[in-house]
Phi, psi and omega in degrees: 000148182283146172282123182256341176218129176217130171250138185238104178051046182283133179230141175221126178238148175236117180053041177084356180258129182283120174266325175230127191236097172058052185264127176235113176238159181222129183230131183259160177304131180092350179292146156251104189264111179275116182257118191239139176178159179290169174304133179081007183287337181117004183300304184296322179299316179295318180296322177298322178292321177299321184274357179085015179270353175206158181248142177295146170290322174205168182096177185231150173237133175241133175241125178054039176078009183234148174262003174275081190292326180300320181286336186262339188289347175292347177270004185244130173249137187230143162230106184246128178063215190287145177302128180250099184236163171275107190295332182272003181252155173285174176300314180297319180295320175300318180295319182296319178300315180293322178300314181293323179299321181277352180074027179276125186274336184287110182290332187284345186296327183296313181296319182293324180286324175298321178293317179300321181277359178073034184230016185283346186278357191283342174056237184269005179295135182279150182300331180295340181261005179285150167290165180297324178295320177296319178297319180295320180290326174294321177298322177295317178299317178298319181291340180279345175299132185099358174055060182289154174263343180227129175250135176245112187240113181264109178051054183291345179254009182297126177081004182273152172280172184304324179294314179297321178299315180295321180298315180292319179299316179298322179296315181297316179296322179296317179298319182289314186281320186267327182256348181070025181277129175280148187226126169257116187228134173252149178196150172270348184269092189295326179297326178290317179298325180298330179281343187251313198287142171257344180210149183232147166231133182245123183240140180216127179052040176085350183251140173284119183259344177193154176209130186197162178280155181297328182285358176269351189297315184304317179292324183288322182268358178071028181287135181204170177240132174254125185245128174254105182230161186279353180221090186294322183296311180294324178302314179295322180296317181295314181293324177296324177288324179293320185226082181305133179087359181298143178270129178224157174209159177268134179278164181302333179262025173071019171277175178244124176261123178253118183278129185076196176058028178299322180289350179259014184302318180297317180294322178297312180301317181299315181294321180294316180295319179297333179274004178084014180271136176275117180261109181280329179199147176217103193239116173292140180224170176108172181289140177277167186298318182298316179297322180296313180296319179297323177295318177299314183292338176273001177088020182282353180210143176228115185292000000 
């Protein structure tokens, strides 16, 4: 897959204070890149530079393999910080204003994008009366005008209730899976990012402290399953057939430790029971994702 966003030793300072310090990230086509960091870590500043809302003090940004950012930014849709809408206008009216501003001639695009973002039902309701989740989805629809290949979403679930969070998450997944849009997204809700992201970047005090694929998480946090079954040999054989190449070991009390595959615990238990094996216990172990990220942001690891 092609690299669609790359920052190379990007630095941004304000009045001599570094907000972003020598950050190099890489994002490939099709990624949902979860950008994680505490308040003031530099997430929004970097995203603003990617979208052309700020300029690096030093370093380089490449979009779609090019350093001609002016020519490439029409492929990028952004929602940075708080939703900026015309409160006295409907969703459609907000879309029409943006369509005309961008010089897009196709009148039908507004309705189709509102439908895609799950916000087409609002009719004559004014934006000032929208819930925060509705406003966020309208912002996503606005950012889709111009048919971007990359979306940059800064805290799109901030302040939302669980229903609003799920609505925004479903919209992002739909854009990624059905439209093939790559997404750079920041969030404080680590559990939500875990459901979305295919790649992560962790930033702390302006510095990138780690970057990794989602399938590396289990190994990094040491997540595993310990199984107490009455036939350890057959248990290992079954799990080995289910997951070729899986790493396993015997624990001191004759249990079986399966590294990774915590999300497959139910399927493992089902296969063992179907094979006539008595499973006395099946216990997930290891550090959880939130603890791992918090440790990174506290400087407990440097990649």
